[in-house]
C-alpha positions as CSV (number, residue, x, y, z in Angstrom):
1,Q,0.2,0.0,0.2
2,V,1.6,3.6,-0.9
3,Q,1.6,6.2,1.9
4,V,2.6,9.7,1.2
5,V,3.3,11.7,4.1
6,E,4.1,15.4,4.0
7,S,6.4,17.5,6.7
8,G,8.0,20.8,7.2
9,G,5.3,23.2,7.5
10,R,5.3,25.9,10.0
11,M,4.8,29.8,10.4
12,V,7.6,31.9,9.0
13,Q,7.9,35.3,8.4
14,T,8.2,36.7,4.8
15,G,11.3,36.4,3.1
16,A,11.8,33.3,4.9
17,S,13.1,29.9,3.6
18,L,11.3,26.6,4.2
19,S,11.5,23.2,2.8
20,L,9.3,20.5,2.8
21,A,9.6,16.9,2.9
22,C,7.0,14.5,0.9
23,V,8.4,10.7,2.0
24,I,6.6,8.3,-0.2
25,S,6.5,4.6,0.6
26,G,5.3,1.2,-0.3
27,R,7.2,1.4,-3.6
28,T,10.1,2.7,-4.7
29,V,9.9,6.6,-5.2
30,R,11.6,6.5,-8.9
31,A,8.0,4.3,-10.0
32,Y,6.1,7.8,-9.3
33,A,6.1,11.6,-10.3
34,V,5.4,13.6,-7.8
35,G,4.1,17.0,-7.2
36,W,3.1,19.5,-4.5
37,F,-0.5,21.2,-4.4
38,R,-1.8,24.3,-1.6
39,Q,-5.1,25.4,-1.0
40,A,-5.3,28.5,1.2
41,P,-8.4,28.8,3.2
42,G,-11.5,29.6,0.8
43,K,-9.9,29.1,-2.2
44,E,-9.5,26.0,-5.0
45,R,-6.7,23.8,-4.4
46,E,-3.7,24.6,-7.2
47,F,-1.0,23.2,-8.5
48,V,2.7,24.6,-7.3
49,A,5.2,22.1,-8.9
50,A,5.9,18.5,-10.3
51,V,8.6,16.4,-11.2
52,S,8.9,13.7,-13.3
53,W,10.1,10.1,-12.6
54,S,13.5,10.5,-13.7
55,G,14.0,13.9,-12.2
56,Y,14.8,15.7,-15.7
57,N,11.2,17.5,-15.9
58,S,9.8,20.3,-13.7
59,N,7.2,22.5,-14.2
60,Y,6.0,25.3,-11.7
61,R,3.3,27.8,-11.3
62,D,4.1,30.9,-12.4
63,S,3.7,32.7,-9.2
64,V,6.4,30.5,-7.7
65,Q,8.5,30.2,-10.6
66,G,12.0,31.2,-9.3
67,R,11.4,30.8,-5.6
68,F,10.5,27.1,-5.1
69,N,12.6,24.3,-6.2
70,I,11.1,20.6,-6.3
71,V,13.6,18.2,-5.6
72,R,14.0,14.6,-5.7
73,D,16.0,12.3,-2.9
74,D,15.0,8.6,-4.5
75,A,17.8,7.2,-1.7
76,N,15.5,8.5,0.9
77,N,12.2,7.9,-1.4
78,T,11.8,11.7,-0.4
79,V,10.9,14.7,-2.6
80,Y,11.6,18.5,-1.0
81,L,9.7,21.7,-2.1
82,Q,12.6,24.0,-1.4
83,M,10.5,27.4,-0.7
84,N,12.4,30.8,-0.7
85,S,11.2,34.6,-0.6
86,L,8.2,33.5,0.9
87,K,5.1,35.3,0.7
88,P,1.9,36.2,2.7
89,E,0.0,34.6,-0.4
90,D,1.4,31.3,-0.3
91,T,0.1,31.0,3.2
92,A,-1.9,27.7,2.6
93,I,-2.1,23.6,3.4
94,Y,0.6,21.9,0.9
95,Y,-0.1,18.6,-0.3
96,C,2.4,15.8,-2.2
97,A,0.4,13.9,-4.4
98,A,2.7,11.0,-6.2
99,T,1.1,8.7,-9.7
100,D,2.8,5.8,-11.3
101,N,0.0,6.3,-14.2
102,G,0.2,7.9,-17.6
103,G,3.1,10.1,-19.0
104,W,4.8,13.6,-18.2
105,S,1.9,15.3,-20.7
106,D,-0.7,14.3,-18.6
107,V,1.1,14.0,-15.2
108,L,-1.3,16.9,-13.6
109,Q,-4.4,15.6,-14.4
110,N,-2.8,11.8,-13.0
111,L,-1.8,13.7,-10.0
112,Q,-5.1,15.2,-9.3
113,H,-7.6,12.5,-10.1
114,R,-5.7,9.2,-9.7
115,G,-2.5,10.0,-7.7
116,Y,-1.7,8.8,-4.0
117,W,-2.3,12.1,-1.5
118,G,-1.2,13.1,1.7
119,Q,-2.7,14.6,4.4
120,G,-1.0,17.9,4.0
121,T,1.1,20.2,6.1
122,Q,0.3,23.9,7.4
123,V,2.7,26.6,6.0
124,T,1.8,30.0,7.1
125,V,3.9,33.0,6.2
126,S,3.5,36.3,8.4
127,S,3.6,39.6,7.1
């Protein structure tokens, strides 16, 4: 059984850095493309970043491009979301999802509709 567990969320000040971890158990993490999503209070869940099975491909939403970095650590079955220059609008519950279906071209659909999801970790950025 695949389990996805996020950690690392906490309250930080504007401009701070924070690294979230997503540990995937049940199969080697190399079997999965992995994505991070977030949901702020009263808002829809939105895509943040994704990385392919090989780590060669990655994708980011525009508002985090250049500030966030998604990194695979296959040896430890972990995918990190490194977040820099945090802003109050980054405040949300951050979720990790993993999928072993499809290809890179439809990875977002597969993550959202066919992925394994964690319970989320809260990130709060104070102004």
